[in-house]
Structures are given as C-alpha cells and as structure tokens.
N, C-alpha and C positions, 0 to 999 in steps of 0.2 A: 565303327560298325560292327565288333562281336557283339557290343552289349546288349542292340537292338536287332539284330538280326530274328534272333527269334522271331520277335513281335512280326516281322516284317514279311518273313518266311509265310507267319501263316494269315496274314492278309493276302498273300499272294494266295495263296490256296484255296481261302476264302473264296478270293475276285475269280480261282479255277470253278471251283464245284458251285458255285452260286448260280453265272453265268453260263456253265454248261449242263446243270442240273435240270430234274421236273417242273415244269409249271404248269401241270394239267392233272387233275386225277388219273391215279393209275392202279392196276391191279394188283388183287390181294391185299396183303396186311398194310401195304404203303395207301391202299385204300381206304383200306379204314381207320388208320392214324387219320388223316387229312375224314374222315366221313366225322368221329366223332369228337377232334376236336378241330374244326368248324360248327360243328351242330353243339360243344358246350357239353358232347358226354364223357363225363371221367369214365363210369364203368364200363366196363364188355363183359359180355354174357360167355366169352370164353373162361373166365375166374378173375381171379387179382393178380394172377400174375401175370395178364396181360394188361393189365391197365398202363403200368409204366408212370408213373406220375409226374415225374420232374420234365419226359417231355413234353409230355400235354400239359402241361403249366408253361415251358417253353413255348410253344408252338403258340398258347396262346396269347403271349403277349407279341409273338411273332404275328399273326393277324391282326394284333392291334395296327401298327408299324407300317404292315402291308397292306391293308384292306383292300385296294382294288384285285389282287392275285392269292388270293388263301390256299389254295395248295401250292404254290411258289412259295410263299410266306412259312408253309408248316418245310418246305423241303431245306427252305435256308437257318433251319435250326441242325437238318442234317449237315450241311456246309460249314457251319460254326464247330462243328463238334471234329468235325474232320481238321478244320483252319487249329483249333486249343491241340492237336494229335499232333497235326505235323510241326508245331510250336516246341510245341512239347516236346518231341524227338528231337531238337535241333538241343534244345537245353538241357537233356539229361546226357547225353552224349558231351556235350562239349562240357562239363561237369566234371564229369568222368575223367576224361582223356585233357583236356584242355587243347581239344584238335579242328581250328575250325573247319577246316575239309571234311573230316571225317562227320565230324557235326549235322556240313550242308548236305552231305552222302545221304546222311539216315535219313534229316527231312525230307529230300527228293526221293530218294528210297518208297517213304510211305503215300506221299505226295501222287505220285504218281503210277501206285499200285493197284493196276484194275479195279479188283474188287472193293477197297478202301477208296477208291475216287467212285466206281457205281455207286457204291449207299452211301457216299457225303451226296450225290443228288437226286436222292429218295426219301418221301418220309417215311424215317427209320432210326430207329436208336440204337445201333451198333457203334456208330460214330462218338457217340454224348460217351460210352460206356469205355472208346479206346481212348480218350481224350481226357476220363481221369482214370483210366488205367495209366497213362503216360508221366500223368502228375504225382500220382501218387508213386509212384518209383523213380521220381525224381526226389521226391522228399526223402526215402530211403536213401537214396544217396548222399542228402547232407546229411541225416546220420552215419552209414556206414564211411564215407571219406572223410568228412570233418566233426564226425564226433557231435553231432550235434542233437543231443536225445527229444530238444522239445519241437524238435519237426515232425515231432509221433504224432503230434496235436493236429496237426493242419494234412498230415498222412491219414489219421483216423475218419478227421471231418470230411475227407473225399471220399472215401469207402463208402462214407454214409452216403452221402448223393449222391453216387454210384447205386446202390441199394437202390435207393430212390427211382434211380433211371431202369435197372437192370438188375433180375437175380443172379446173374451173371458177378456180381460183385462179391457174394458171400463164397468164389472161387479164392480168389484175391484175400479173401478178410481169413479162409482159412490157415495162410501163411504169415499174414502179418499180424493174427489173433495171439498166435505161438511166440515170435518175436515179440510183441510187445507183452505175454505174459513174462516172459524171460526176463526181458532188460524191465521189467518192475521191479523181478523178484531181485533181480542182482543187485537194485537198487542205483545202476545209471542210468532210474528214472525217475525221478521222483514223483509223490503222491500227489501234489498237487498238481503238474502235468498230466499223471494218470489220469488221476479222473478228470482234467480240461480234456484231455484225449476222450476219453465214452462222452463226455460231456456234447464235447462237437459231434461225436457217429450219432448218438441219436437224433444230436438238432439238424445234421445231413440230412439221415433217415426219415425224418420227423413227414415229408411226405407220401411215405408208402406207410412207415409202423403205425402211423395215427389212422393212415383209411383202414389198416387190419383193423386195430383195437375198436375204429367206429362200428364196422363189419359184425366186429364177436359181439360187440352190443347188441345191435338190429337183432344180428341173428341168434341171440341165445347161447353161441354154440362158439363151441372152439379146436377142437381136431380138423373137423371138414374146414372151417376159412382157414386155419398153418394148412392145411394139402393144398386149397385154390389158393393161396399166397406163393408158396413153393411152386407149384405144378399149374396151376391153373385145373380146371375140372377137366379135359380129357388126356394129360399128357405126363401123368409120371410116368405110366410105364417104358415111353421113349426117355424119362428123365433118368430112371434109375436103370434104362436098359446097358446091359456086360458088352454083350459080343454088337460090335456094327454090323451094320449092314453095306459089304462087299462096293454096291452101285456107287451108292451114297457117299461112304470116305474115298473111294477111286478120284470121282469128284470133287471132293472137296479139296485133295489134295492137287486136284488141278488146276481147278480155280486157281491154289497157292503156287503152283509152280507160272505158273498166268498173268499174275501177280508180278512175283518176281524175276521176271525171267532173265535175270542178268547175275552177277556175282552176289548177289546179297546172300543168298542161304549157306553156300561157300564161307563168307564171309562171317555171317555169324553162329556157325556151327565154329568158327574157326578160333573165336570171343569165349563160347561156352566153353568151349576146352581149355583153354586156359588162363581165363577168368573165371575159370567152376569152384573157385575157392570161397576166391572173395564178391560176386556177385550170383552166392550161391541160393539165397533168397529170391533172387528175381531170375534167376532158373528155374526154381521151384514155382513161382505165379503163373510164367509160360510154358510151364510142364502141364501144369490145373489147366489151363485154356486149350490145350493144344489136346489133353486124354480127356476132358470133358466131350469136349465137341468132337471127333473122331471117331466116338461111339455112338452119340447121340443122335437117336435114329428117328430121323425127319429128313425127306426128298430135301428140305432147302439148308441141309446140314451148313452148307459152305457160308453160309450167311454171318453165322457163328464167332465166325474166324475172324472177324473183321477188329477185335480188340486186339488178340493176338498176334495182328499183322501189328501197329504199333508196339507188341514186346519184338519182334524178329527185326522190326527195323533200328531200332536200339542192340542190337547184338553186331546186326549186318554193322553201322559205326560203326564199333569198338574195334569188329575186324579190322575193316575199314585201316585203321590207325595204325593197326598192329600187323599188317601187311607192308612187308619192308621191299613189295616191289613196286618201284614208282611206274611200271608200263600197266601193272595189274590195274592200279589207282585211276590211270586214265581213260582202261577199257571201262573202268566200272562206270564214268561217266558217260562213257560215248554209250554205254550200251543202256544207257536211264533214256538219252535224247533218242533211242534210235524205239523208245516202249508204244510212244501214238504210233507209230508205223504199223504196229502187230495187231497194234487192236482194232486200228481200220481194216487192213484185207482180215482178221478172223474172222469174222462172218462168209468171207468166201471161200473163205479152206474147207469151213464148218459144209458149206453146199453143197464143194466136189467132195468132199468122204461122207457126207451122208452123218455129220457126226451125231446130231441132233435125234434121227430118224434111229439109228444103230442102238443106241442107246436111251431108247425109249423115251427124251425127254422132248419132242416136237408134238407141239401143245396145238397149234394150226388156228390162234387166237383170232378170230375178224380185224383187219386193218394192220395185223401183226406181224412181221417180221421175226421168228424165234432166233436167228441166229447173230440179228442185230441186236435185238433185245436182252441177252445177255452177252452179248462181246464188245458190246459199242461201250465203254464206262461214260460218256454222255449221253445224258438220259431227256434232253431238253429235245427232241425229236421225237421219242417214247408218246403218239398219242391215242394207242391205238383202243386204249379203255374209255375214255373222252369220246371219243368220237361213235363206238359201237352204243356207249349210254345214249349221245345225244339222239343216235339213228334212232334209238329205241320208245325214246318220251317223244319225238316230234313226229313217229309215225303212230304214237298210242293217244295224241293228244286230239280232244282234251279229255274225256274220260270213258277212258275204254282200262285194257288191265297188258301188264307187261308181264309176259314167263322168265323166269329167269333159268337154265340150268346150272349154269355153274354159277356153286353158290359164291366163290370169290370174284366173281364180276359184281354182287351188287350193290356194294360200295359205291361205284360208279355212276348205276342207274341213280340210288338215292340222293347221291349228291348232287348229280344234275337237275334231281327233282326237287333239292333241299334249292337249289339256285334259278332253278324256274318260273316265271311270271307268275304261273295260275297251276301248279301241279297238281291241286289238292286235289283232284275226282280222277286219281291216276293210280292204280291200286297195283303193287306189286305181289306176284306170286311165282311160287317154284311147281315145277310139274304137276307134281301131287298133291296140289290144287284145286280137283276135278272142280265141284261144287259150284267157288267161285270165279272156274274159270266159265262155266255151264250160264251162270250168271250175266255173266258180261256179255256173252253172245244170246242168248234168249233174250238182252233189253236192247238192240240190238246196238250194240256197241262194237270197239275195235277191238281186236287179242291182238297182240304183237310178243310173239316170238323168237326169247334171243339166245342164237344158240353157243354152245358151248367152243364149238370149232368149223370152220369152214367144209370139215371132210365129213359132217354129222349126214343119216340121211332127212331127209324132207319131210318130216310127220305128216301123216294122210293128212287132205282137209288146209295145208298152209300154204301162203304161195308167198316167195321170195319178193324182198321187197329191198334191196340195194344186199347189206347184210344183216338182214332182220327178215324173219317169217310175218306176214299178217292172217287173219284166219279171218271175215265179214261173215256172217250169218248169213 
C-alpha cells in the first residue's frame, strides 16, 4: 500500500480537480490560455514571460485527447499538475519521515487547500510549477538523506522543465545552483554527473530557451528580448518592486489562511524550526517563493503562492510527524474533513459582511456572483464569461459589432467567435474605436455593448438586451 499510495492519492486528486474543474471559457488569464492554446497561438503580446510554453504544449496535447470540450481539456492540464503535486507531497514526506500518516496528511493538506484546489480546476500554469517544485524537493531529499549525488541530474532537469513553464523556477535555481556548484567543487558530484545535470537542465528548458534564442535571431536584438523573457512588456516594475502593496499582501495572507484553516501552518512552523539545519536548502527555496510573491505588486498576487503551498504542505507533514500528542494528530485530520464545509459557507459570510465591497474587490460581472467566484474552489459552476460572450455574439449575429469594455473579457468573446458557425462578419471593438462603430451603425448593422459591470451606467443611445446593450440605427 505504501509503495503505491503516492500514485493512488495522485489519481484521487486528479479525479477531484478534473470533475470539479471549469468546463467553459473563463475570464482574465484563464480565458487567454484557453484562447491561445485552442487556436494554436504560441506567442503572447504581453511578452515572452507570458508564453509559458510547457503549459501551452501540454494543452495542445490535452485538446487532442478531449476534442469535444477544449476548455475542459485545457483545464485538465492544471488538474494533472495538481495531482502530481499531491502525489509528490506524499512521496517527499514519506521519504524524510517514513511515517505513512504524516505523508498522507501532507498530501491531503495540499489536495484540500482552497486556492490550490481552485487553480487545479482552472486553465492556469501554477499547479504545474507546484508539481515540478515538489519533485525537485524529492530529488534533493535523495541527495540529502541517501547521499545520492546522481539525483542532481533529474533535479536539474525538472528545474529546466519548470523554467519552460514559468519564470518562478529561477527562484529555486538560485538555491539549487549554489548547492550544485558547491557539490561539484567539493568533488561529491563528478564531472560526468555535473555535465549530465547541466545538459538535462538545458534539454528541459528547451521549449522556452529555444523560443528566446529564435526571437533574438528574428528581432536582431539581445537585451529587449531578455527583458521580455524575464518581465514581459509591462511588468518589470512589479517584478522588481521592493515595497509590497499592503492590500495585495493582506489578501494573499488571507487566502493562505483560507487554504490552510487547520493545524498545517503551526505544524509547518514546528518542522521549520526543528529541521532548520537538515532542511535549510528547502526552507531557503520556500522563503524565496514567499518573499517574491508577498512583495509582487499585482492585484492577483495570491495566485503566485500556489507553488509555495506545495512547500508548506511538505513541512506540515514533517511537523505532523514531529508532533508528540495524538490528540493533535486526530484533530488535524478532523479539521481537514471540515474544510469543504468552510468553503461552502464562505460566500454567504462574505456577502453578510460586505467583505469584497469593503476591500474593493467587488466586480459585479454579468451572470457572476463575485463571492462564489472567489471562495468556491469547485469551478465547474462558473460559466459567467461564457454566458455573457454568447449573449454578445448572438445579439451581434450575423454581421454586427461587439464593443468590449473590459479587455480581460475579450478572450471569452474571441473564443466564442472561434467556435461559432459563422462568426467572420462580426467585429470586436474597444470603446475608443469610434470610427469602426460609426461604420457599423451607418451600415444599418447591429452594435452590441458588452459592459464591464452590471452596475455601470447605460451609455446614451444603448438599450438593455439581457446582460448586454444594443444600439440600432
């Protein structure tokens, strides 16, 4: 049982995430991932840092396996990442402690963590990063506990793959790189092993590094491409920010507490203190992730905590093993079982306290309940982006125009047009595209205004038609 427990837990997690995950086009980045992967568009106009080629290519494979529902297929990549991370958490804790219950606790902590569960059911890249991070930690435990320097080879290969998925892998590489060079210098790592590890890192990172090199060749530029690869076109200030935005960091900490509303964080703190010497490199990796995220100046800062959650679950399992009081161990499992109930009532509590309005996070998207959108980790019920996009396309059919106020909603409309039977005559506009809008109206065609919020004022000349507005000449 112990031998196969990691695989069984991974399969259980995959089933949970797959069957509770999103099955339609979504808002924001999730919608963009579905649009780009579904239409075969590798590049991203936000810059190379937003391409995430490993996720893209896995998504292309998934959509061939599930051609009947492309958004759900791309969601399954996140479910796969979450499942591998859960199985990896079990394997890593069991490797260090040889305690089945402690390893089971770590895996279940991660599986049931609110934000981890939620993003395992959305088309996103973070659970893949978490999976590759926990597998790197497992490789390091083979080096640390068993004295197997050959484990540097798969560790570096996994980090290269992680870099091909997201730049967060560079945080781990900063720690692994120093340890790797130290082991090579001391001679505990042979030249053959070192070169094999470097070669495997290059091979793993090839989906991204080759893209960078090709872009340099095509553009005939070096530094602008490096900037694009590290920061994208518009995010260098946020990436390099030193002072955190208080509200963003507070929200991130709140989601962290919601994800571990149990004894996990105290257990992790206990393990961090008692194993601060033996597991110092893993603590350094976790600290790098937490420090980077909690001062990253973006509104969805909390989403970048997902890889760190895998590290926290690992240390929670170690702390569970070190806890000497059986009553706390039993309580820990009981609290895990109650977590879905907490998630279920969280939207009601948020509405009663006007939490989102007070914090300024209420968006009032058409068809969307903001509290359910944020606090229910099961995302299969979230169809608001698909509904408003379908309304807009149906209202503009066959040859009208759609004015999209919220740019992050445009991906849902473009995807709906991509899958529509005859979308080619419908134009997608922004509010500032006045000439194109006038051309549509003067040609006696229907114009559709897709509002950003249900509480926005209705522009002059537009008439409500369900959740969209229409303007007839």
